[in-house]
C-alpha positions as CSV (number, residue, x, y, z in Angstrom):
1,M,99.4,119.1,127.6
2,T,98.4,116.7,124.8
3,V,99.6,113.1,125.1
4,T,101.8,112.4,122.0
5,S,104.0,109.6,123.4
6,F,103.3,106.2,124.7
7,I,105.5,104.1,126.9
8,D,105.5,100.3,126.3
9,T,105.8,98.0,129.4
10,N,109.4,96.9,128.6
11,I,110.7,100.4,129.2
12,L,109.5,100.7,132.7
13,P,111.5,98.1,134.6
14,Y,114.7,100.0,133.9
15,A,113.4,103.1,135.8
16,G,114.1,101.5,139.1
17,S,116.7,99.0,138.2
18,K,119.7,98.8,140.6
19,A,121.7,96.6,138.3
20,P,125.0,98.2,137.3
21,A,124.6,97.1,133.7
22,D,121.2,99.0,133.5
23,Q,122.3,102.3,134.7
24,A,122.3,104.1,131.3
25,K,118.9,102.6,130.6
26,R,117.7,103.6,134.0
27,Q,118.6,107.2,133.3
28,L,116.8,107.2,129.9
29,A,113.7,105.5,131.4
30,R,113.5,108.0,134.1
31,E,113.9,110.9,131.7
32,L,111.0,109.5,129.6
33,L,108.9,109.3,132.8
34,T,109.4,113.0,133.5
35,R,107.9,114.0,130.1
36,P,104.6,115.7,130.4
37,D,103.3,114.2,127.1
38,I,103.4,110.5,127.9
39,G,100.6,108.0,128.4
40,F,100.1,104.3,129.0
41,S,97.3,101.8,128.4
42,A,95.5,99.6,130.9
43,Q,97.4,96.7,129.3
44,V,100.7,98.2,130.3
45,L,99.5,98.7,133.8
46,Q,98.1,95.1,134.1
47,V,101.5,93.8,133.1
48,L,103.2,96.0,135.6
49,R,101.1,94.6,138.3
50,C,101.9,91.1,137.3
51,R,105.7,91.2,137.0
52,D,107.8,90.9,140.1
53,R,110.6,92.9,138.6
54,Q,108.2,95.9,138.1
55,A,109.2,97.1,141.6
56,A,111.1,99.7,139.4
57,L,108.2,102.0,139.9
58,A,107.4,101.3,143.5
59,D,109.1,104.5,144.8
60,D,110.3,107.0,142.2
61,P,111.8,109.8,144.2
62,R,111.7,112.2,141.3
63,R,107.9,111.7,140.8
64,G,107.0,111.2,144.5
65,H,104.5,108.4,143.8
66,R,104.1,104.7,144.2
67,R,103.0,102.3,141.7
68,A,99.4,102.3,142.8
69,S,99.3,106.0,141.9
70,I,100.4,105.7,138.3
71,P,96.8,105.9,136.9
72,R,96.6,109.3,138.6
73,A,100.0,110.5,137.5
74,F,99.7,109.6,133.8
75,P,96.8,109.3,131.3
76,V,95.8,105.7,130.9
77,W,93.9,104.4,127.8
78,P,91.3,101.8,128.7
79,I,90.9,98.3,127.1
80,S,87.6,98.3,125.2
81,R,85.8,96.3,122.7
82,D,86.9,98.7,120.0
83,L,90.5,98.5,121.1
84,V,90.5,94.7,121.0
85,L,88.8,94.5,117.5
86,A,91.2,97.1,116.1
87,A,94.2,95.4,117.6
88,I,93.1,92.1,116.0
89,N,93.0,93.9,112.7
90,A,96.4,95.5,113.3
91,K,97.8,92.2,114.2
92,H,96.8,90.7,110.8
93,R,97.6,93.9,108.8
94,F,101.2,94.3,110.2
95,G,102.0,90.6,111.0
96,I,102.9,91.4,114.7
97,S,101.7,89.8,117.9
98,Y,98.3,90.7,119.3
99,W,100.0,92.3,122.4
100,D,102.2,94.6,120.3
101,A,99.1,95.4,118.1
102,A,97.2,96.3,121.2
103,I,100.0,98.7,122.3
104,I,100.1,100.3,118.8
105,T,96.3,100.5,118.7
106,A,96.0,102.0,122.2
107,A,98.7,104.6,121.3
108,K,96.9,105.5,118.0
109,Q,93.5,105.8,119.8
110,M,95.1,108.0,122.4
111,G,96.5,110.3,119.7
112,C,100.2,109.4,120.2
113,Q,102.6,109.6,117.3
114,T,105.4,107.8,119.2
115,V,105.6,104.4,121.0
116,Y,108.7,104.0,123.1
117,S,109.5,100.3,123.1
118,E,112.6,98.2,123.5
119,D,111.0,95.1,121.9
120,M,109.3,96.4,118.7
121,N,111.3,97.4,115.6
122,D,113.0,100.7,116.1
123,G,111.8,103.2,113.5
124,Q,108.9,101.1,112.2
125,N,105.9,103.1,111.2
126,Y,102.5,101.5,112.0
127,D,100.0,103.7,110.3
128,S,101.4,107.0,111.5
129,V,102.6,105.6,114.9
130,I,106.4,105.4,115.0
131,V,108.2,103.0,117.3
132,V,111.3,104.4,118.9
133,N,113.7,102.3,121.0
134,P,115.2,104.9,123.4
135,F,118.1,102.6,124.1
136,A,119.1,102.0,120.5
137,G,121.0,105.3,120.3
138,S,119.7,108.8,120.1
139,I,116.0,109.6,120.0
140,P,115.2,111.2,116.6
141,E,114.8,115.0,116.6
142,G,111.3,116.2,117.2
143,M,110.5,113.0,119.2
144,A,112.4,113.9,122.3
């Protein structure tokens, strides 16, 4: 299957959250992780490895893998010179942080039309890449 959707780092901690307040977000995050059309960037995986609370993906019983196997389970877009330069341009063009620009750029280079993110502006169109906050309500038709 073609990768058309990209998952930002801020969605992933909810997948394994045991906090009662996070249960609805946990369900949505887990549903996103079962989709066959999602991908990540190396940036997302780096952040996952650096955050203590990212134990959310340590053991996902529905996927049957540990965090170390994520690169094999999902397509991962590499950090490259071209990505960094394009992200710097996107940062200036859209007036967003470099890190958000790198997510948008990786998604675009990967061929994704959707970035699922809790932190970026829901519904924002960044040069044909649409940000969707899956926790803000319903996911628009055609993107689910």
